[in-house]
Each structure stands twice: as structure tokens, then as C-alpha cells.
N, C-alpha and C positions, 0 to 999 in steps of 0.2 A: 600485495602492496601493504596490506594491513599488518602482516607479519613483520615487515621492515619498519613500519611507523609506530605501531603500538604493541608489538610483540604478540599480537593475538591475531591469527588469520581469520577468525570468526567474528571479529568485532564489526558490528553494524549499528552501534548505539552510543559509543563513547563520544564526548564532546569533540575530540580530534576528528573522528569519522564524520560526524554531522557538520562540522564546520569546514572540513577540507576535502572530503572525498564524496560524500553523499550527492551533491548536486551533479558531479561529474558522472557518477554511476547512473543516476536516474536520467540524465541527458542522454547517455548512451542507450538506455533502454527505449527512450523515445525515438532516437535516431533509427534504431532497428525497426521499430514499428513503422516509422515513416517510409523506409525503404520497402517494406512489405506492402503497405497500403498503396504505395505508388505503382506497384505491379499487380494490384488487384487481390492480394492475399489478406483475408481476415486476420485480425490480431487481437489477442487477449493479453493484457499486461497484468502481472501480479505484483502487488507491492503496496505499501500504505499510500503513497503519493499524497499524503496529507498536506504537505506544503504546496504542492501544485493545485490541490483542491481549494485550500484556503485562499490562495491568491487569485483564484478563478481561471488560472491558465489551463486547467484540465478540462474546462468546458468550452474552450476556444480553439477549434482547429488551426486558425491562422497563428495564434500564439504558439501552438505546439509545432507548427511548420508542416502540418499534415494536410492531405488533400481536403478542401473546404467542404466537400460533400460527405465527409466522414461522419458516421453516426457514433456518438459517444454515449456510452451507458456505463454507469459505475455501480458495483455492488459494494456496500459498506458492511463488512461483517463485524459485528460488535460482540463483546463479551464482558460481562461484569468483571471488575478489576481483580477481586480475589480469586474468582474462578479461573481467570487467565493465569494468575500466578500458580495456582494448583496444577493447571495443565502444563505449564512450562516446566515446573519441577518434575512432574511425572515423565514428560518426553525426554528430559535431560539432553536437549540439543545444545551443542557447544555455542551455537549463535545466540542463545538465551542467557549465557553466563553473565554478561555485563548487565543486562536488565535485572537479573535476580540479585546480583551483588550490589546494585545501586537502585533498589526498588522505588524508593521515594522520588528520586530524580526521574526515573522512567515514567512512574505514574503521572507526574506533573505534565508530561509531554502528551499524554493520551488526550484525545479530543472527542468531543460529542459528535453525533451524526449531524452533518451539515444539512440544511434545507436547500434542495435544488432539484429541479425536475428530472435531471439525468441520474440522480442518486436514489438507489433503493436500498434501504437498511434491511439487515437480517440479524436477528438476535441468535447467537450461536450457543446459548446456554442449554437449550434442549431442542431437538429437532421438531419443527412443526411443518408438516407436509403441505398445508395450505399456504403458509408463508413462503416456504421454498418454491412453491409453484408460482407465486406472485413474483418472486425474484427472477426466476427463470424467464417468465413472460416479459418482465421489464427488460431483461438483457437481450432478448430476441426481437423485441418490438422495433 
């Protein structure tokens, strides 16, 4: 779809994607999670979900349409802005091209770690085994 609309099949950050595609894509991920949860399969979703977290929807099984007894735990993996840029440049993933070409615009969208009992932050600058252990404990509690 992105190849047809923005001529970039790896686009996940342009204004067009964010305004026209992103919500549909994330809704689809939540639909797949719902189907699995309804049959008793544990689910791990990977993605920023920052919009859903900011709105509070990500903390509310009813708003997500998932079983009400679902235990929601969120790992917020964070990295200092310039180190994030260095790592994106080094990995040279096509999905990062838009971010790198529009760095100031991308940087403005990054958000700080929200405060909520279901969220455990983790600073990805350097590995800290104790902090990682706390993150895992949070996710499996």
C-alpha cells in the first residue's frame, strides 16, 4: 500500500502514513491480538503504540475490545535521541530512511516515558542486568 501511495514501501513515518494508514495498521494488530486472547493464547505486541498509550486506550481492555480479564503490561524501551540516530544510521534499515531524512520532524514526535502502573521503562543506552530483570519481572507479573 505504501508503495502505491508514497512510492516508498518502507514508509512508516511520513505524514501521509501517520494520517491515513497508521491507525488501520495498529487496529489490525489489536484485532489479531483479540482473536488470540479469545482462544486463550498469550500475546506480545511490538510497536510504539504511543498514540494508544497517550489516549489511555492501551490500559483499558474494554476500549481495546479484548477480554476484560486480560493482564496488560507495557515495556517502554527508551534511548537518548542522538544515540537513536547513530544506531539508525548504523543499521541502515530502509524503514528508518524517512526518520533520518526528516530528523527534526521525527524528533518532535518522540515522547517521554508516561507514568502508569502498567508501564515499565528501560533505558537502552547500555545494558543493565538489574534493570532488565526488573523489566522482565514487570512483564510476567
